[in-house]
N, C-alpha and C positions, 0 to 999 in steps of 0.2 A: 648541717648547721646546728650549733648548740642552742639551748634555751636562752643563754645570755646573748648570743648573737642575734637571735630573733627579737629579743627585748629592745635592742637598739636599732633594728633595721628600719630605715626610713627617717631616722632622727637626723636633722641637719646639724652638722658640726659648726662651731663658730669659726669664722675666718681665721685660720692659723696665723696669717701674717699680722692681722690686727691684734690678736692676743699676744703674739710675741713682741710686737712693738710696744704695747702698753706695759708688759712685764719688764722689758728691757729698759724702758724709760724710767719706771719706778726704781729699778735696781741702780741705774746710773745716778739718779737724783739722790737716792739714799747714800750712795758712795760720795756724792758731792757734799752732803751734810757731814759725813765723817771727815773728809779732807778739810772742810771749812772749819770744823771744831778744832782739829789739830793745828791749823794755821792760826786761829784765834788764840789758842793757848800759847803757842810759841811766840806770836807777835806781842801778846800781852805781857809775857814775862820779859821779853826783850825790852819793851818800853819801861817796865819796872826797874830793870837793871840800869837803864840809862838814867832814870830818875835818881838812883842811888849812886851814880857815878861809878858803876862797876863795869869793867870791860865786857861787851856783849858776848864775845867768844871765849869766855873763861870756861875751860873744860871742867873745872871743879864744880861749877854750878849746873852745867847743861846735862851732865850724866844723871844726877837725881831727877832733874826736871823732865828729861826724856822718859825715865822710868815712870814718873807721875803721869805723863801724857798717855803712856801705854795702859796704865791702870785706869785712867779716865775712860779709855775706849771700851774696856771690859765693863766697867760700871755703867756707862751710858747705854751700852747694848742691853744690859740687864734691866735698865730703867725704861726701856722702850723708846730711847731717844732717836732711834733710827727706824721706828715703825713708819710705814708709808703714810699713816694718818698725820704724822708730823710735817709732811710736805705741804699740807693745805690748811692745817689748823694751828695758827700762831700760838694760841694760849697753851695747847697741849705740848707743842714743841718747846716753848720756853720753860714750861713747868718741868718737863722731863730732863731738859739739859741742866736746869738749876739743881735738881735733885742729884744728878750725876756729878755735878761740880762740887756740891757740898759733901757727898760721899767720898769723893777722891781727896778732897782737902782733909777730911777726918783721917783717912788712911795715911795720907802723907805726913800729917803732924804726929800721928802715933808712931810711925817708923822713925821720924827724926828724934822724938823723945826717947825711944827705945835704944837708938844707936848713940844717944847723947851727942848729936851733931848740931844742935841748935846754936852753939857758940860759934860755929864756923860759917854761919850764914848771916847775911845782912837782913835784919828785921825790916828795915825800910824797903829794901829791894823786894823782899818776899811780899810784904803788904801791898806795895804798889803793883807788883806783878799780878797778885790776886784780883785787885780792883780792876786793872786793865783787862785781864783775861776774861773775867766775869762779864764786863761791859761789852767786850767784843763778841763773846758767845751769844748773848741775848740779841745784840744788834744784827749780827749776821743771820740768826735764825728768823727774826722778823723780816729781814730783807728777802731771804730765800722763800719763805711761805707766801709773801705778797707777790713775788715774781712768778712762782709756780701757779698760783691762783689766776693771775692775769693771763698767763700764756697757755695754760692747759684747761682751766675750769673744771668741767665735769668729765673730761676725756682721759683723765689719768687712770681711772678704774673701769674695768669691764663690767657693764651693767646690762641685765637682761630683764625684759618685760614679757611675761607669759600671759596671754589673753585666753581665758577659759570662759567664753561667752560673757565677758565683762566689757566695760567700756575702755577706750584708749585715751589716755591723757592727751591734752593738746600739745604739750611740749615733750617730745620724746627724742630730741636731738642727742646723738651719741649713744643711744640705747639700741640693743638688738631686740627685735620684737618677734615672738613666736606665737603662732595660733595653736593652742593645745589640741583642739579636735582634729586639725589638719594632720598633725604628726602622731595622732593616736595617744596623746598624753592626757591622763586624767588622774584625779585624786582617788586612788583606790588603795586603802590601807590593808586590804586582804591579799594583795598581789605583790610579792617580793620582787618580781621581775619588773613591775611598773615602777617601784621605788628605784630599782637599778637603772631603769630607763631615765628617770628624772636625774639621778646622780651623774649619769654620763652627759646629760644636757648641761648640767651646772658646773662641771669640773673646771672649765676655763674662765669662769666668771667670778667677780668679787662681790657682786650684789645682785639679788633677784627680787623682782616685784611681781606679785600675782594679782591679776584683776579677774574676779569671778563672781557669780551670784552668791547671795548671803548663805544659802544652804550648803555651799561647798567650802566656805571659808575655814571652818573648823578642821576639816579633813586636810586642806592644803597646809594649814598651820602645823598640824601634826607631822605631815610629810617633811616640812622644811626644818623642824626642830632637830632632826638627826642628819641633816645634809651638810653640816660643817661649812656653812656660808652665811653671810649677812642676808637674812630673808625678811621680806616685808609683804604685807597684804594690803591692798587698797580696800579699806573697810571703815565705816563710820561707827560700827558697834565695837565695844571694848570687852564686854564680859566674857564671851566664849573663848577668846583667844589667849588669855593669860599673857598679855604682851610684855615685852621687855622695855619698850619705849615707844613714843609716838614721834614720827618724823614726817618730813614732807618731801614728796617726789614730784618735782616740776609743777608745784602748785596744788598737788593733790595730797590729802592727808593719808598717811600710811601707818601701819603698826609694825614695829620690829618684833618678830616672833622667834627669831633664832639668831645666834651668834656662835662662831666656833668657840669651844670652851677654853682652849689654850691659845695664848698669844705666841708670836714668833719665837721669842726667847725660850719660853717653856717647851714649845715643840722641839726646838733644837736640843735643849737639855735632855728631854725624854729620849730623843733619837740617839744622842751620844751615849746615854746609859745603855740603850738596847745594843748598839754596835760594840761598845767596850766590854760588855759581858757575853754577848752571843758568840763572837768570834773565838775567844779562848775556850769557852765551854764546848763549842762544836768540835774544836781541835782535840780537846781532852777526851770527849766522849766518842770520838770517831771509832776507836777499836770496839767499844760496846755496841755502837749502832751497826757496825759491820757484822758482829757476832749475832745480834738479833735478826738482821736481815737473812743471814744464812739459816738460822733456826726456823724462821718463818717459811723459807723455801723448802726446807726438809720436812716440816710438819704437815703442810698441805699445799696442793697445787694452787698457783695464782700469783699475782704481783706482790711485791714486798710492801708497797705503799697503798694506802686507801685514800682516794681523793674525793672530796665531797663539797658541794656548793654551800657556802656560808655567807652571811651578810657582814660586810666590813664597814669601814668608816664612810660616812656620807651615804649609807644604805646601798653601797655598791657591792656587788657579789664578787667573791673570789673563791678559789679552790683551796681548802685547807688540806694539809698533809698529815697523815698518821701512819704508823705501822699497822698493817692489816692484822686484825685480831679475830676476824670471822671467816667462815667458809665463803668462798667466792660466790657460790650459787645462792647464798642466804644473806649476802650483804644488803643492808638497807640503805640505798643511796639517798633517799629523802629523809631518813631518820624518823619515820612515822611511828616506829615501835621502839619504845625505850628498852634498854637492856635490863634483863631480869637476873636474879640470882639463879645459878645453875642453868643459864641460857644455853640451849643446845646449838645455837649458831656460833658460839665462840670456840675457837680451837684451843688445843692444850697450851701452846705458846701464848696465844692471845689472852688466856685467862691470867697468866702470870704477868704479862706486860700491862694489862689493864689494871690489875690490882696494885701494881707498883708505879703506875702512871708513866711507864717507859714508852707506851704507845704514843704519847704526846711529843716525844723528842723531835720528830721531823718538823714540827712547827717552828723550830729554830730557823729553818730555811725560809719559812714564811716571814719571820722577823727580819732576816737579812734582806729579803726582797721588798720590805717596806709595807707588806700587806697586813702585818700584825705587829704587836708590841709585846714585850715580856709581860707587862702588867696592863690590864684593861678588862672591859666586860667580855666574858666568854662568848664566842660566836656559836649560835645554835643551828642545828639542821633545820631546813625550811619546813619539814613536816612534823617537827616536834610538837607534842600536845600535852595538855594537862586537863584531866577530866573531859576528854574528847573535844577540847577547844585548842586551837592554835595559840601559841604564846601571845601573839599580838591581839588576839581576841579576848584574852584574859585581862589584859591591861594595855590600853592604847599608848601609855608612856613607854611601852617596850621599845618603840622606834627611837625614842630620845637617846637611848644608850649608845647608839651608833654614831654620835657626834665625835667619839674618840675611836682610835684604832682598837680592834678586838685584841685581847691578850691571851697568852698561854695560861696565866693565872690572874686572879683578881681578888677584890675584897670579898666577894660572895664566896669564893672557894676557900679563902682563909677562915671565913666564919663557918665553914662546914656545909654550905649550900651547894652540894654537888650530887651527882648520881641521877637516878630516875626521877622524873617529875610526875608523881602519881596524883597529886592534888593541886588545886589552884594556888594554894599557899606556897607550894614548892617553887613555882615560878615567880610569885609575888615577892618572896624573900630575895630572890636573885635580882629582880628589877630594882627593888628598894636599895639594895646594897650597891648596885651599879650606878644608880643615880646619885647616891651619897658620894661615891668615889668621883664621879664626873664633876660634881659641883664643889668638891673639896680637894681637888688634886694638888699634890706637891711632890717634889722629887724625893723628899725624905719618906713620904708615904709609900711611894713605889718601892723604895729600898726595904722599908719595914714589911711590906706585903711579900716581897721576894724572900725575905728571911723567914716570915711566918709560913710560907708555902712548904718549907721543909717539914713542918709538923703534920701536914695533911697529904703528903705524897701517898702514904698508905692509909686509906680511910675505909670505914665500914660500908660507905655507900659506893665505893669504887669496885665495880664488878662487871 
């Protein structure tokens, strides 16, 4: 049994049926929002054409209007109009749909003016259609949110309450309760396997609330910040937590200490970029990768690939893939010893592929599997140290960087922070750059980092 298996042994999984039902319910309700929006737009413009005495089934009008409805769908998705939060929060739902409607209208008018087609359309029909459509959009959103709140209440999202020698709130209906000591779960920031254990517990939940003694609150807060989940701690004190917000859980004051850094639309865009670039690059580089694999086998006995445990998104462990660049008997599985110049552990082929970063190419497979992204914080070996201290002992914010998927390259690498970590400043530079990337993510920044990576493929610190 591997260390990862041991880390989750005895951890009770959430009822798969309950998790599936909640996820499917949210999916169907979000689909209902989409269909209701489309119906409101179509009905609104039909009423507008009736007002202007225009035949409802006039093909000359419905073709551009159908195009406008499709554009609205894309704009609304980007505006978070189909975020599950819109199912229960009327204000957020109406605000997002209003922004999407305004954006679509702007695009629609720009296209009409560009094509000089404004003279072919009834201004009265368009104006009436816009008013009716906007009114119907807001009305159906208010109706749906009230209906969802009345019928589902707090049962639409999977909620977990972890009790670590703390008190249990009186109202815990719909929440799954776990006793941390019973399942061997504790706030241990020096144990990557414990963070993996917590990540496996949280993976099926949308919200987690921790109840624990005051002396453990700060450690639980640090563990949750990289867990990619809405995390809260039952706590009256505010200062040590650096909270994002104050909320209420069943009548008990809680602090929001963590949120996933990217919303659904941004995660989808980032994943699409990964797939769109990784697949053709893998195909194009396949001859080179085969040649490197053959050279490794001829140069020294042992496997072609080197697999090592690294920390991924949500502090969950995964196995990173690299081309093997060291002699098998001297491979450092834990990564405790940083590579040095003229390191006698490195093979002849290994020295070349490390210097040119070719040894990182198999991580494209990790990207396809969804374990990594092309751009993100670099995942480090569990035993990596700086001045005889583990990375997370140098700076506790180290764990925060795992709220995003790890990347093949990142902002730290583009800035030249790579290679051996001989001093504390070496890892602090990486952490600062990774947190800057995490808090300021954009798709264009990912593209800029990918372009900038070409300048650091061959680097003086790559050996």
